[in-house]
N, C-alpha and C positions, 0 to 999 in steps of 0.2 A: 637481790641484784642478779641479773642474768650474767652467765659466764659463757665462754667460748664453747663449752660442752653442750650448752642448750641449743646450739645452731649447727650441730654436726650433720653431715650429709649421709643419707642412708647408703648402706653398702650397695655396690653395683649389682650383686647377686639378687638383692631383693627387688630391684627394678626390672630385671630382665623379663619376667613373665608379662608384666604390664606393657613393656616396650614391644615385646614380640606380638602381643595381641593387637596393639595399635597399628603396628606395621602391617600385620595381616589384613586388618580392616582397610587400611589405606591402599594396599596393593590388590585387594579383591575387586573384580570387575563390577561396575555399577549395573544395577538392573535398569531396564528401559524406563520404568517409572521414576527411579531415583535420578537418572540422567535428565529426564524431562523436567522434574521439579527443580533441579539445579539451574537449568537454562531459564525457565520461566519465572522462578521465584527469586533468583539471585543474579544471574548473569545479565539478563535484559534490564531489570530495574536499576542495576548498578551503573549502567552506561550513562554518560553525560548526554545532555540534549543535543549536543553538536557532534557526537561520536558516530557519524554516519558509517564510517569504515568499520567500526566495531560491530554495529548492527548487521552490516552487509556480511561480515565474516561469520557471525552467528548463524545467519540464514544459510550461508554456504556450507557450514559445518553440520547443520541439522535440517536437511531438506524435508525430513519426515514431520517436522514441527512447524512447517512454514506458516500455516494459518494461525496457530497459537502464538508464535513469536510476533507476527504482525499485530495481532490483537493486543498482546501484552505491551508491545512497544508503543502503540497508539494510545493506550490507556495511560502509560507512565510519562511518555515524552511528546505526544502529540502527533498529528498526521504529517506535519511538515518533515519531521525526522524520518518517518516511514517512507514518504515519497522520495526523499533524497537517497536513502539507503537502497530503495528499489531501483532508482535510476543508476546508482553505482553498480548494483548487481547486474543490470542490463549491460552496462559498459564492460564489466568483467567477463560476462558470458559471451559477449560478441567476439572476444579474442580467443575463446576456447571452443572446442567442439561442442555443438549444441546437444544437450541431453533431452530425451523425450520428456515432455511435461507430465507431471503427475496428474492422475485423474481428478484428485480433489481440488486442483487449481483451476479446473475448467468448470464453471458454473453453468448449468443448462439455461438457455434463454427463458424457458417457462418459469424457472425459479427466480431468475433475475427480474422478470416482469412482475412476479408476485411480490418479491421483497421491495421492489421500487415503489409499489403502491403502499407498502407498510413502513417505508423508511421513516424513522423518528424525526420529529421536528428539531430544528436547530435550536440549541439552548446556549445563550451567552457566547456565541461564536464558535462552539465546538459541537461536533456530531457525536452522539453517544451510540455505543453498540453497533458500529458499522460492520456490515458483512465483509468478508475478504475480497469479494469481487469489486466492492466500492473502493477499497484502498488501492487495489491494483489498477482500477480504472483511473483514479486520480493520477497515479504515477504515469500511466500511458498517456493521458491527456497532456500532462506537463511536458512530455517528450514530443508531442505533435502539435506544436503551437500554431503552425500555419493552417492545419486542418481545423483546429479549434476556432481560429479567427474567422475562417470562411463560414463555419457552422454558426457562430454567434451572429455574424452579419446577416446570414440568410434567415435565421430564426428570430431576429430582433432581440437577441440576448435574453430570450425567454427561459433558457435553461441555466441561468447563472443565479447564484446567491451571494450577495455581498461582493460582487465582482469576480467570483470564481465559479467555474463550471461545476454543476452539481450532477454527479453520475446518475443518481436516481431520476432526476428530471430528464436527463439525456435518454435513459433507458425507457422512460415512459413515452418520450417523443419517438424513439425508434419503434416501439411496439405499435404506436398509433399510425406509423407511416410505412409499415411493412418491412422494417429492417430488424434483423435478429437483435434483440435488446441485450447489450452487455455494458452500457454506460461509457463505452469508449468511442472517441471521435477520431476515426481514421479517415482515409480517403473516401471509402464507400459511403460513410455516414455524411461526410461533408458534401460530397457530390449529390447525394439524395436531397439534402436540405437546399442546396443551391438550385437544383432542378425544379423545386417547388416554389421558388420565388416568383411572385407575380411579375409578368413582363410588361413594361410600360409600352403603351401603344404609341407609335410614332405619329406626331402631329402632321397632317397633310400640309404640304408646302403650297403657298398661293403663287399662282403664276404672276410674273411681273407684268404690270399694266403697260400697254404700249404708250410711248410718249405722245402727249397731245401735240398735234400739228398746228 
């Protein structure tokens, strides 16, 4: 039968080396790789699907991991959460001094045009392996509803999939019509589409016949 002596606590002196080593590891600065793994493997997947503010904060705290965070969030939580978080970040940055955009966030039109041709087909309502420019274009288009509506009307909704604008289709349209392809429908793209609409010819009006005397 067990007695109280079987459950005695180890003396404090015996635990001190272990405690000191654990404390040193905790206080040691994380390497860049370790910090990246913590964000991408734990922080982003642990978010709830509606925690737009949490994802926006992670994006703000780790601008050097912007593309990786977006790709991870889209994989775990879907594009809707990514779009809402990007919209929130745009609202937040609008009230603070604008920082120079990072080079990796600007995708060259030639790369966009090539990737738009290679964009994977939609499977069961979800796009797989979307490039960063596609995710950002979706957020941009969601924030420019008026321009998107004009573009859709002018193009006969030819760049939509299941009722939503497809940035890859928009980029292909832009490349075919002399607009730098980026998948975003702003005023320039909407005006270009509107200017290409066929103009209906006015029907000639017939002169009124004089009354019969």
